DSSP file (Angstrom, degrees, kcal/mol; ACC not computed):
  #  RESIDUE AA STRUCTURE BP1 BP2  ACC     N-H-->O    O-->H-N    N-H-->O    O-->H-N    TCO  KAPPA ALPHA  PHI   PSI    X-CA   Y-CA   Z-CA
    1    1 A M              0   0    0      0, 0.0     2,-0.1     0, 0.0     0, 0.0   0.000 360.0 360.0 360.0 133.4  -58.3   65.4   74.1
    2    2 A S        -     0   0    0      1,-0.1     0, 0.0     2,-0.0     0, 0.0  -0.434 360.0 -94.5 -82.4 156.5  -57.1   62.8   71.6
    3    3 A D    >   -     0   0    0      1,-0.2     3,-1.8    -2,-0.1     4,-0.4  -0.528  26.5-142.7 -68.7 124.9  -53.6   62.6   70.3
    4    4 A P  T 3> S+     0   0    0      0, 0.0     4,-0.5     0, 0.0     3,-0.4   0.713  99.3  62.5 -64.0 -18.0  -53.3   64.5   67.0
    5    5 A N  H 3> S+     0   0    0      1,-0.2     4,-2.9     2,-0.2     5,-0.3   0.635  80.6  83.9 -80.1 -13.0  -50.9   61.8   65.7
    6    6 A E  H <> S+     0   0    0     -3,-1.8     4,-2.6     1,-0.2    -1,-0.2   0.902  90.0  48.2 -59.7 -42.9  -53.6   59.1   66.0
    7    7 A K  H  > S+     0   0    0     -4,-0.4     4,-2.2    -3,-0.4    -1,-0.2   0.892 112.2  50.4 -64.0 -38.7  -55.1   60.0   62.6
    8    8 A L  H  X S+     0   0    0     -4,-0.5     4,-2.0     2,-0.2    -2,-0.2   0.931 112.4  45.8 -64.6 -44.7  -51.6   60.0   61.0
    9    9 A L  H  X S+     0   0    0     -4,-2.9     4,-2.7     1,-0.2    -2,-0.2   0.866 110.3  54.6 -67.9 -35.2  -50.8   56.6   62.5
   10   10 A D  H  X S+     0   0    0     -4,-2.6     4,-3.2    -5,-0.3    -1,-0.2   0.915 106.7  51.6 -61.2 -42.3  -54.2   55.3   61.4
   11   11 A F  H  X S+     0   0    0     -4,-2.2     4,-1.6     2,-0.2    -2,-0.2   0.929 110.9  47.4 -60.4 -44.7  -53.4   56.4   57.9
   12   12 A I  H  X S+     0   0    0     -4,-2.0     4,-1.2     1,-0.2     3,-0.2   0.941 115.5  45.2 -62.6 -46.8  -50.1   54.5   58.0
   13   13 A R  H  < S+     0   0    0     -4,-2.7     4,-0.5     1,-0.2     3,-0.3   0.918 114.8  48.1 -61.5 -44.0  -51.7   51.4   59.4
   14   14 A N  H  < S+     0   0    0     -4,-3.2     4,-0.2     1,-0.2    -1,-0.2   0.730 121.5  34.5 -72.0 -22.4  -54.7   51.5   57.0
   15   15 A N  H  X S+     0   0    0     -4,-1.6     4,-2.5    -3,-0.2    -1,-0.2   0.426  89.6  93.0-113.8  -0.7  -52.5   52.0   53.9
   16   16 A G  H  X S+     0   0    0     -4,-1.2     4,-2.4    -3,-0.3     5,-0.2   0.916  89.7  45.5 -60.6 -45.2  -49.4   50.0   54.8
   17   17 A R  H  > S+     0   0    0     -4,-0.5     4,-2.5     2,-0.2    -1,-0.2   0.906 113.1  50.4 -66.5 -40.8  -50.6   46.8   53.1
   18   18 A E  H  > S+     0   0    0     -4,-0.2     4,-2.4     2,-0.2    -1,-0.2   0.888 111.1  49.7 -64.3 -38.5  -51.7   48.7   50.0
   19   19 A Y  H  X S+     0   0    0     -4,-2.5     4,-2.4     2,-0.2    -2,-0.2   0.919 110.2  49.9 -65.2 -43.6  -48.3   50.4   49.8
   20   20 A A  H  X S+     0   0    0     -4,-2.4     4,-2.3     1,-0.2    -2,-0.2   0.908 111.5  49.0 -61.1 -41.6  -46.5   47.1   50.1
   21   21 A K  H  X S+     0   0    0     -4,-2.5     4,-2.8     2,-0.2    -1,-0.2   0.906 109.4  52.1 -64.7 -40.9  -48.7   45.7   47.3
   22   22 A A  H  X S+     0   0    0     -4,-2.4     4,-2.1     2,-0.2    58,-0.2   0.905 110.1  48.9 -61.7 -41.2  -48.0   48.7   45.1
   23   23 A C  H  X S+     0   0    0     -4,-2.4     4,-2.2     2,-0.2    -1,-0.2   0.916 112.3  48.2 -63.6 -42.9  -44.3   48.2   45.7
   24   24 A A  H  X S+     0   0    0     -4,-2.3     4,-2.8     1,-0.2    -2,-0.2   0.889 109.4  53.3 -64.7 -39.7  -44.6   44.5   44.8
   25   25 A D  H  X S+     0   0    0     -4,-2.8     4,-2.7     2,-0.2     5,-0.2   0.914 109.0  49.0 -61.7 -43.3  -46.6   45.3   41.7
   26   26 A V  H  X S+     0   0    0     -4,-2.1     4,-2.3    50,-0.2    -2,-0.2   0.940 112.8  47.3 -61.6 -47.3  -43.9   47.7   40.5
   27   27 A E  H  X S+     0   0    0     -4,-2.2     4,-2.0     1,-0.2    -2,-0.2   0.923 113.1  49.0 -61.1 -44.8  -41.2   45.1   41.0
   28   28 A Y  H  X S+     0   0    0     -4,-2.8     4,-3.2     1,-0.2     5,-0.2   0.937 112.0  47.8 -61.0 -47.9  -43.2   42.4   39.3
   29   29 A L  H  X S+     0   0    0     -4,-2.7     4,-1.9     1,-0.2    -1,-0.2   0.863 109.6  53.4 -65.0 -35.4  -44.0   44.6   36.3
   30   30 A R  H  X S+     0   0    0     -4,-2.3     4,-0.7    -5,-0.2    -1,-0.2   0.913 115.2  40.6 -63.9 -41.5  -40.3   45.6   35.9
   31   31 A E  H >X S+     0   0    0     -4,-2.0     4,-1.3    -5,-0.2     3,-0.7   0.902 113.8  52.3 -73.7 -40.8  -39.3   42.0   35.9
   32   32 A F  H 3X S+     0   0    0     -4,-3.2     4,-3.3     1,-0.2     5,-0.3   0.827  97.7  67.7 -65.2 -30.4  -42.1   40.8   33.7
   33   33 A R  H 3X S+     0   0    0     -4,-1.9     4,-2.1    -5,-0.2    -1,-0.2   0.889  99.9  49.9 -55.3 -40.0  -41.2   43.5   31.2
   34   34 A K  H <X S+     0   0    0     -4,-0.7     4,-2.0    -3,-0.7    -1,-0.2   0.917 112.3  46.7 -65.1 -43.6  -38.0   41.6   30.5
   35   35 A S  H  X S+     0   0    0     -4,-1.3     4,-2.7     2,-0.2    -2,-0.2   0.922 111.2  51.5 -64.3 -44.2  -39.9   38.4   30.0
   36   36 A K  H  X S+     0   0    0     -4,-3.3     4,-2.5     1,-0.2    -1,-0.2   0.898 108.5  51.6 -61.5 -40.7  -42.5   40.0   27.7
   37   37 A K  H  X S+     0   0    0     -4,-2.1     4,-2.2    -5,-0.3    -1,-0.2   0.928 111.2  47.4 -61.3 -44.8  -39.7   41.5   25.6
   38   38 A A  H  X S+     0   0    0     -4,-2.0     4,-2.2     2,-0.2    -2,-0.2   0.915 111.3  50.8 -63.4 -42.8  -38.1   38.1   25.2
   39   39 A I  H  X S+     0   0    0     -4,-2.7     4,-2.2     1,-0.2    -1,-0.2   0.917 112.3  46.9 -60.1 -44.0  -41.5   36.5   24.4
   40   40 A L  H  X S+     0   0    0     -4,-2.5     4,-2.5     2,-0.2    -1,-0.2   0.842 109.0  54.2 -70.1 -33.2  -42.2   39.1   21.7
   41   41 A E  H  X S+     0   0    0     -4,-2.2     4,-1.8     2,-0.2    -1,-0.2   0.895 109.2  48.3 -67.1 -38.2  -38.7   38.7   20.2
   42   42 A I  H  X S+     0   0    0     -4,-2.2     4,-3.1     2,-0.2     5,-0.3   0.927 111.5  50.6 -64.3 -44.2  -39.2   35.0   19.9
   43   43 A E  H  X>S+     0   0    0     -4,-2.2     4,-2.6     1,-0.2     5,-1.0   0.906 107.6  53.9 -58.5 -42.5  -42.6   35.7   18.3
   44   44 A A  H  X5S+     0   0    0     -4,-2.5     6,-2.3     3,-0.2     4,-0.6   0.891 114.9  40.3 -60.6 -40.0  -40.9   38.2   15.9
   45   45 A A  H  X5S+     0   0    0     -4,-1.8     4,-0.8     4,-0.2    -2,-0.2   0.942 123.2  36.6 -74.3 -48.6  -38.5   35.5   14.8
   46   46 A E  H  <5S+     0   0    0     -4,-3.1    -3,-0.2     2,-0.2    -2,-0.2   0.904 129.3  27.5 -77.1 -42.2  -40.8   32.5   14.6
   47   47 A L  H  <5S+     0   0    0     -4,-2.6    -3,-0.2    -5,-0.3    -1,-0.1   0.773 133.2  29.9 -92.5 -27.5  -44.0   34.1   13.3
   48   48 A H  H  <<S-     0   0    0     -5,-1.0    -3,-0.2    -4,-0.6    -2,-0.2   0.433  95.9-126.2-116.0  -1.4  -42.7   37.0   11.3
   49   49 A G     <  +     0   0    0     -4,-0.8     2,-0.4    -6,-0.3    -4,-0.2   0.715  45.0 165.6  67.1  21.9  -39.3   35.8   10.2
   50   50 A L        -     0   0    0     -6,-2.3    -1,-0.2     1,-0.2    -2,-0.1  -0.596  14.0-172.7 -74.0 128.0  -37.4   38.8   11.5
   51   51 A K        +     0   0    0     -2,-0.4    -1,-0.2     4,-0.0     2,-0.1   0.901  51.3  67.9 -94.2 -46.1  -33.7   37.7   11.5
   52   52 A T  S  > S-     0   0    0      1,-0.1     4,-2.3    -7,-0.0     5,-0.2  -0.393  76.5-124.8 -84.3 155.9  -31.6   40.4   13.3
   53   53 A G  H  > S+     0   0    0      1,-0.2     4,-2.7     2,-0.2     5,-0.2   0.867 112.6  55.7 -60.8 -37.1  -31.7   41.2   16.9
   54   54 A Q  H  > S+     0   0    0      2,-0.2     4,-2.3     1,-0.2    -1,-0.2   0.902 108.1  47.3 -65.6 -40.4  -32.4   44.8   16.1
   55   55 A E  H  > S+     0   0    0      2,-0.2     4,-2.2     1,-0.2    -2,-0.2   0.922 114.2  47.0 -65.3 -44.3  -35.5   43.9   14.1
   56   56 A R  H  X S+     0   0    0     -4,-2.3     4,-2.4     2,-0.2    -2,-0.2   0.903 112.9  49.0 -65.6 -40.8  -36.8   41.6   16.8
   57   57 A E  H  X S+     0   0    0     -4,-2.7     4,-2.8     2,-0.2     5,-0.2   0.920 110.5  50.0 -65.4 -43.7  -36.1   44.1   19.5
   58   58 A A  H  X S+     0   0    0     -4,-2.3     4,-1.8     1,-0.2    -1,-0.2   0.899 110.8  51.0 -61.2 -40.5  -37.9   46.9   17.5
   59   59 A Y  H  X S+     0   0    0     -4,-2.2     4,-0.9     2,-0.2    -2,-0.2   0.932 111.8  47.2 -60.9 -46.1  -40.9   44.5   17.0
   60   60 A A  H >< S+     0   0    0     -4,-2.4     3,-0.7     1,-0.2     6,-0.3   0.934 112.7  47.4 -63.0 -47.5  -41.0   43.8   20.7
   61   61 A Y  H 3< S+     0   0    0     -4,-2.8    -1,-0.2     1,-0.2    -2,-0.2   0.803 115.7  45.4 -66.9 -28.7  -40.8   47.5   21.8
   62   62 A A  H 3< S+     0   0    0     -4,-1.8    -1,-0.2    -5,-0.2    -2,-0.2   0.550  86.3 115.3 -90.3  -8.0  -43.5   48.6   19.3
   63   63 A H  S <X S-     0   0    0     -4,-0.9     4,-2.2    -3,-0.7     3,-0.4  -0.372  70.9-129.8 -67.5 138.0  -45.9   45.7   20.1
   64   64 A P  H  > S+     0   0    0      0, 0.0     4,-2.4     0, 0.0     5,-0.2   0.832 107.8  56.2 -57.2 -34.1  -49.2   46.8   21.6
   65   65 A D  H  > S+     0   0    0      2,-0.2     4,-1.9     1,-0.2     5,-0.1   0.905 108.5  46.8 -65.1 -39.8  -48.8   44.2   24.4
   66   66 A Y  H  > S+     0   0    0     -3,-0.4     4,-2.1    -6,-0.3    -1,-0.2   0.910 112.5  49.4 -68.0 -41.8  -45.5   45.7   25.4
   67   67 A I  H  X S+     0   0    0     -4,-2.2     4,-2.0     1,-0.2    -2,-0.2   0.888 110.0  51.5 -65.0 -38.6  -46.8   49.2   25.3
   68   68 A A  H  X S+     0   0    0     -4,-2.4     4,-2.3     2,-0.2    -1,-0.2   0.889 107.8  53.0 -63.8 -38.9  -49.8   48.2   27.5
   69   69 A L  H  X S+     0   0    0     -4,-1.9     4,-2.4     1,-0.2    -2,-0.2   0.916 107.9  50.6 -62.1 -42.7  -47.4   46.7   30.0
   70   70 A L  H  X S+     0   0    0     -4,-2.1     4,-2.4     2,-0.2    -2,-0.2   0.887 108.2  52.5 -63.0 -38.5  -45.5   50.0   30.1
   71   71 A D  H  X S+     0   0    0     -4,-2.0     4,-2.1     2,-0.2    -1,-0.2   0.920 109.9  48.8 -62.1 -42.7  -48.8   51.8   30.7
   72   72 A G  H  X S+     0   0    0     -4,-2.3     4,-2.4     1,-0.2    -2,-0.2   0.888 109.8  51.7 -63.3 -39.2  -49.6   49.4   33.6
   73   73 A L  H  X S+     0   0    0     -4,-2.4     4,-2.7     2,-0.2     5,-0.2   0.896 107.3  53.4 -63.8 -40.2  -46.1   50.0   35.0
   74   74 A R  H  X S+     0   0    0     -4,-2.4     4,-2.3     1,-0.2    -2,-0.2   0.927 110.4  46.5 -60.5 -44.9  -46.7   53.7   34.9
   75   75 A V  H  X S+     0   0    0     -4,-2.1     4,-2.3     2,-0.2    -2,-0.2   0.913 113.0  49.7 -63.6 -43.2  -49.9   53.4   36.9
   76   76 A A  H  X S+     0   0    0     -4,-2.4     4,-2.6     1,-0.2   -50,-0.2   0.908 111.3  48.2 -64.4 -42.2  -48.2   51.1   39.4
   77   77 A V  H  X S+     0   0    0     -4,-2.7     4,-3.0     2,-0.2     5,-0.3   0.910 110.3  52.6 -64.8 -41.8  -45.3   53.4   39.9
   78   78 A E  H  X S+     0   0    0     -4,-2.3     4,-2.5    -5,-0.2    -2,-0.2   0.932 112.0  45.1 -59.1 -45.8  -47.6   56.4   40.3
   79   79 A K  H  X S+     0   0    0     -4,-2.3     4,-2.7     2,-0.2     5,-0.3   0.925 113.6  49.7 -64.2 -44.7  -49.6   54.6   43.0
   80   80 A E  H  X S+     0   0    0     -4,-2.6     4,-2.4   -58,-0.2    -2,-0.2   0.937 113.9  44.7 -59.9 -47.7  -46.4   53.4   44.8
   81   81 A R  H  X S+     0   0    0     -4,-3.0     4,-2.6     2,-0.2     5,-0.2   0.905 113.2  50.9 -65.6 -41.6  -44.9   56.8   44.8
   82   82 A Y  H  X S+     0   0    0     -4,-2.5     4,-2.6    -5,-0.3    -2,-0.2   0.958 114.0  42.8 -61.0 -51.9  -48.1   58.5   45.9
   83   83 A L  H  X S+     0   0    0     -4,-2.7     4,-2.6     1,-0.2     5,-0.2   0.903 114.0  52.5 -63.4 -39.6  -48.7   56.1   48.8
   84   84 A G  H  X S+     0   0    0     -4,-2.4     4,-2.5    -5,-0.3    -1,-0.2   0.914 111.5  45.8 -61.3 -43.5  -45.0   56.3   49.8
   85   85 A L  H  X S+     0   0    0     -4,-2.6     4,-2.7     2,-0.2    -2,-0.2   0.891 112.1  51.2 -68.2 -38.8  -45.0   60.1   49.9
   86   86 A M  H  X S+     0   0    0     -4,-2.6     4,-1.9    -5,-0.2    -2,-0.2   0.929 113.2  44.9 -63.5 -44.2  -48.3   60.1   51.9
   87   87 A I  H  X S+     0   0    0     -4,-2.6     4,-2.1     2,-0.2    -2,-0.2   0.917 113.7  49.7 -66.1 -42.8  -46.9   57.7   54.5
   88   88 A K  H  X S+     0   0    0     -4,-2.5     4,-2.4    -5,-0.2    -2,-0.2   0.910 108.5  54.0 -62.1 -40.6  -43.6   59.6   54.6
   89   89 A G  H  X S+     0   0    0     -4,-2.7     4,-2.2     1,-0.2    -1,-0.2   0.889 106.5  52.1 -60.0 -39.3  -45.5   62.8   55.1
   90   90 A C  H  X S+     0   0    0     -4,-1.9     4,-2.3     2,-0.2    -1,-0.2   0.929 109.6  48.9 -62.2 -44.6  -47.4   61.3   58.0
   91   91 A W  H  X S+     0   0    0     -4,-2.1     4,-2.7     1,-0.2    -2,-0.2   0.886 109.1  53.1 -63.6 -37.7  -44.1   60.3   59.6
   92   92 A V  H  X S+     0   0    0     -4,-2.4     4,-2.6     2,-0.2    -1,-0.2   0.925 109.6  48.5 -62.2 -43.6  -42.7   63.8   59.1
   93   93 A K  H  X S+     0   0    0     -4,-2.2     4,-2.5     2,-0.2    -2,-0.2   0.898 111.0  50.4 -63.9 -40.1  -45.8   65.3   60.8
   94   94 A V  H  X S+     0   0    0     -4,-2.3     4,-2.5     2,-0.2    -2,-0.2   0.932 111.6  48.1 -62.0 -45.1  -45.4   62.8   63.7
   95   95 A D  H  X S+     0   0    0     -4,-2.7     4,-2.5     2,-0.2    -2,-0.2   0.891 110.8  50.9 -63.2 -39.4  -41.7   63.8   64.0
   96   96 A L  H  X S+     0   0    0     -4,-2.6     4,-2.6     2,-0.2    -1,-0.2   0.919 110.0  49.9 -63.4 -42.9  -42.6   67.5   64.0
   97   97 A F  H  X S+     0   0    0     -4,-2.5     4,-2.3     2,-0.2    -2,-0.2   0.922 111.3  48.9 -60.8 -44.5  -45.1   67.0   66.7
   98   98 A R  H  X S+     0   0    0     -4,-2.5     4,-2.3     1,-0.2    -1,-0.2   0.906 111.2  49.8 -63.0 -41.3  -42.6   65.1   68.8
   99   99 A T  H  X S+     0   0    0     -4,-2.5     4,-2.6     2,-0.2    -2,-0.2   0.912 109.9  50.8 -63.9 -42.5  -40.0   67.8   68.3
  100  100 A Q  H  X S+     0   0    0     -4,-2.6     4,-2.4     1,-0.2    -2,-0.2   0.918 111.1  48.3 -60.9 -43.2  -42.5   70.5   69.3
  101  101 A R  H  X S+     0   0    0     -4,-2.3     4,-2.4     2,-0.2    -1,-0.2   0.897 111.3  49.8 -65.9 -39.6  -43.4   68.6   72.5
  102  102 A A  H  X S+     0   0    0     -4,-2.3     4,-2.5     2,-0.2    -2,-0.2   0.909 110.8  49.9 -64.9 -41.0  -39.7   68.2   73.3
  103  103 A D  H  X S+     0   0    0     -4,-2.6     4,-2.4     2,-0.2    -2,-0.2   0.914 110.5  50.1 -62.4 -42.1  -39.1   71.9   72.8
  104  104 A E  H  X S+     0   0    0     -4,-2.4     4,-2.6     2,-0.2    -2,-0.2   0.909 111.1  48.7 -63.1 -42.2  -42.1   72.7   75.0
  105  105 A R  H  X S+     0   0    0     -4,-2.4     4,-2.6     1,-0.2    -1,-0.2   0.915 111.7  49.3 -63.5 -42.2  -40.8   70.4   77.8
  106  106 A A  H  X S+     0   0    0     -4,-2.5     4,-2.2     2,-0.2    -2,-0.2   0.890 111.6  49.4 -64.3 -38.6  -37.3   72.0   77.5
  107  107 A E  H  X S+     0   0    0     -4,-2.4     4,-2.0     2,-0.2    -2,-0.2   0.923 111.8  47.7 -66.7 -44.5  -38.8   75.4   77.7
  108  108 A R  H  X S+     0   0    0     -4,-2.6     4,-2.0     1,-0.2    -2,-0.2   0.917 111.9  50.7 -61.6 -42.1  -40.9   74.5   80.8
  109  109 A K  H  X S+     0   0    0     -4,-2.6     4,-0.9     1,-0.2    -1,-0.2   0.907 108.9  51.3 -62.4 -41.3  -37.9   73.0   82.4
  110  110 A A  H  < S+     0   0    0     -4,-2.2     3,-0.3     1,-0.2    -1,-0.2   0.882 113.7  43.9 -64.8 -37.4  -35.8   76.1   81.8
  111  111 A Y  H  < S+     0   0    0     -4,-2.0    -1,-0.2     1,-0.2    -2,-0.2   0.766 107.2  60.3 -78.8 -25.1  -38.5   78.4   83.3
  112  112 A D  H  <        0   0    0     -4,-2.0    -1,-0.2     1,-0.2    -2,-0.2   0.706 360.0 360.0 -74.5 -19.1  -39.1   76.1   86.3
  113  113 A Q     <        0   0    0     -4,-0.9    -1,-0.2    -3,-0.3    -2,-0.1   0.487 360.0 360.0 -79.3 360.0  -35.5   76.3   87.4
């Protein structure tokens, strides 16, 4: 009989790299969001003559490129959280299995005495 945890551990092994990439994507997009805002604020000043910081910031936040970046960040966060929860769920099941086996051993030991 095969170990029931093997499938869980396979899932973790098979998805670990994808989870790491999802985490990296989220971090990159969060940092790039700051750069994109700055780029768009410069564009607002230089190309559209917007003078105040508030005008430039409003231009940046409303820009389709910035909104697309936020959509990409949303997708990346969703993927990161999903994979993280799936991997955590696998570890919880492994821990539950280990606890059950320890309880069974303790019960056998108690009856053997």
